[in-house]
MIFIDREN-556706 format. One record per residue: residue in three letters; x, y, z of N, C-alpha, C in turn. Coordinates in steps of 0.1 Angstrom, whole numbers, plus 5000, padded with zeros to 4 digits. Example, Ala and Ser with C-alpha at 12.3 -4.5 7.8 and 13.67 -1.06 7.14 Angstrom:
2
ALA513249435078512349555078513249675078SER512849785071513749895071512950005079
This chain:
186
MET307673439660307373389647305873409644ALA305573439633304173459629303473329627MET302273329628301473199627301673139613LYS301773219603301973159590303373099588GLU304273159594305673099594305672969602LYS305072969614305072849622304272729615LEU303172769608302472669601303272609589GLY303972699582304872659570305972569575MET306572609586307672529592307172399596SER305972389602305472259607305172169595MET304672229584304372149572305672099566LEU306672179566307972139560308572029568ILE308572039582309071939590308271809589GLY306971819587306171699585306471629572VAL306671709561306971649548308271579549LEU309271649555310571589557310571459565GLY309771459575309571339583308971219575ILE307971249567307371149558308371099548VAL309171189542310171149533311171059539LEU311671089551312671009558312070879562VAL310870869567310270749571309970659559SER309470719548309170629536310370589529GLY311370679529312670649522313370529529GLY313270519541313870419549313170279547THR311970289543311170159542310970119527PHE311470209518311270179504312070059500ALA311569959493312269839489312069809475TYR313169759468313069719454313969599451PHE313769529440314569419436315769459428THR316969389430318069419421318669289417ASP319469299407320269179402321469239394SER322569159395323769199388324569079383ILE325269099373326168989367327569049365LEU328568989370329969029368330468949356THR331069019346331568959334333068989334ASN333868889329335268909327335468909312ASN336169009307336269039293337769039290ASN338069029277339469019272339569079258VAL340569159255340769209242342169159238THR342269079227343569029223343869079209ALA345069119207345469169193345769039185GLY345469059172345668949162347168939160THR347568839152348968819149349268819134LEU350368879131350768879117352068799117ASP352068679111353168589112353368519098LEU354368569092354768509078355768399080GLY355468289075356468179075357068139062VAL358268099062358968049049359367909052THR359067819042359467679043360867659038ASN361467549042362767499036363967589041ILE363867659052364967729058365667639067ASN367067629066367767549075367967619089ASP368667559098368867609111369667739111GLU370467759101371267889100370467999093GLY369267979089368468079082368668079067ILE369367979062369667979048368567909040LEU368067989030366967939022367467849010PHE368467899003369067828992370567858991GLU371367758986372767778983373067708969PHE373767788961374167728948375667738948GLU376267628944377767628944378267578930ASN379567618927380267578915379467618902LYS378967738902378267788890379267858881LYS378967838868379867898857378967978848PRO379568068840378868148831378068058821GLY376768098820375768028812374867928820ASP375267898832374467818841373167888845THR372067808845370767848851370567758863PHE369967818873369667738885368367798892ASP367667708898366367758904366167688918TYR365067738924364767698937363267718939THR362567638947361167648950360967648965PHE360267738971359967738985358567788987SER358067788999356667829001356567939012LEU355668029010355368129020354068089026ARG353968119039352768069047352268189056ASN350968209056350368309065350068229078GLN350868229088350768159100350068239111GLY349668359108348968439118347468439117SER346868519126345468519126344868639118LEU345768729113345268839105345568819090ASP344768879082345068879067346268969064ILE346968939054348169019050347769089037LYS348069219037347769299025348669259014ASN349969259017350969209007352269159014VAL352969079006354269029010355269089000THR356269159006357269228997358669169000LEU359369148989360769098989361669218989TYR362569228998363669318998364969238997SER365869288989367169208986368369298989GLU369369238996370669308999371669198996ASN372869238991373869138989375269198992THR376169108994377569148996378369058987VAL379269108979380069028970381469008977ARG381968888976383268858982384068788971ASN385368818971386268758962386668618966LYS387568548959387868408962388668398975ASN389168508980389868508994388868539005GLY387568559002386568589012386468739015GLU387268829008387268969012386069039004VAL385469139010384469209003385069288991THR384469278980384969338968383769408960ASP384069498952383069568944383369538929ASN383669418926383969378912382769348903ASP381669388907380369378900379969228897PHE380369138905379868998903378368988905ASP377769078913376269078915375569128902LYS376369188893375769228880375769108870GLN376468998873376568888865375468778867ILE374868788879373768698882372468758880LEU371668698871370368758867369268678873LEU368268748879367068678884366068688872THR365868568866365168568853363668538855SER363268478866361868438868361568438883VAL360368488886359768468900358368438897LYS357968318901356568278900355968248914VAL354768298916354068258928352768188924ASN352668058929351567968925351467958910ASP352667948903352767928889352468048880GLU352268168887351968288879353268378880GLU353768408868354968498867354668638872ILE355468688881355168818886356268918882MET357268878875358268968870357969008856GLU358169138853357969188839359269168831GLU360369188837361669158830362669118840ALA363669048835364768998844365569118850VAL366169098862366969198868368169128874THR369269198874370469148881370269158896LEU371169078904371069098918371469238923ALA372269298915372669438918371469528917GLU370669508906369469598904368369558914LEU368269438918367269388927367369468941GLN368569498944368769578957368069708957ASP367869768946367269898945365769888942ASN365269768941363869758938363169658947GLU362069698954361269608961360369528952MET360069408956359169328947358069268955ILE356869308951355669258958355369118953LEU355469018962355268878958353868838958ILE353168878969351768828971350968948976GLU349768958970348769058975347568978981ASN346969028991345768978998345968829001PHE346868809011347168679016346468649029GLY345268579028344368569039344868469049SER344468489062344768399072344068269069GLY344768159069344168029066344167999051ASP344768089043344868049029345967939028GLU345967869017346967769014348367839012ASP349367759014350767819012350867868998ALA351667968996351968018983353367968978ALA353367888968354567828962355367938954VAL356567958958357368058951358567988944TYR358668018931359667968923360568078918VAL361868058920362868158916363868098906GLU364268168896365268118886366368218884PHE367568178884368668258882369468218870GLU370368308865371268278854372568348856PHE373668278855374968338855375168378840ILE375168508838375268568825376568528818LYS376468488806377668448798377868558788THR379068608788379468718778380468668769ASP380868748759381868708749383268758754LYS383268818766384568868772384968768783SER386268778787386768688798386068728811GLN385568628818384968648831385868588842ASN387168578840388068518849388068578863LYS387768708863387868788876386768738886TYR385768668881384668618890384968478895GLN386068408891386268278896386468278911GLY385768188918385768178932385068288940ASN384468378933383668488940382368428945SER381768498955380568458961379668578964ILE378368548965377468658968376668618981GLU376768688991375968669003374668749000LEU373668668998372368728994371368719005GLU370968839010369968849021368668889016TRP367668799017366368839013365468849025THR364768959026363768989037362368989031PHE361568909036360168899032359368979042GLU358669089038357969169048356469159045ALA355769129056354269119055353669239061ILE352669299054351969419060350569389061GLN349969429072348569389075347569469066THR346369419064345369489056344969609064GLU344369709057343969829063342569829070ASP341769729066340469719072340369619082
């Protein structure tokens, strides 16, 4: 090896030795904190008051043509998230006096004449229960978590005509209402 190479190699070994020695003796302070974190989804929970153990909200019996009947219940935002809107979906099954499913249009004889939420009318015009099946109805918009209950008033009328309505005697309507809450977008 040439002298230049030996000198270069010696310098490299010397620098490497210094780095190893100083690296082994280099000290510094450290500190750390361990945190435990949690992400929980909010809840969307719509409640309805006055429902009995069988899930029945209201029952009307012994109605005749010309009768009007009403009911009041409350909707409650029981969740931690705001609700964009609460929509009513209606389905019904008509049964004759023997309890058999029939299509005798009894659901066209019962008119939903009024729906009020917190005393504000939300219907533009009355609809029969048959028509209500084809139309969703937004009951509440912007129902915040922690807002007071929304009082819902519904009024029905058994339409009275100038024709015989004997075929409806003893008929019943199994009315299934679904209240659907949808979360806000923001």
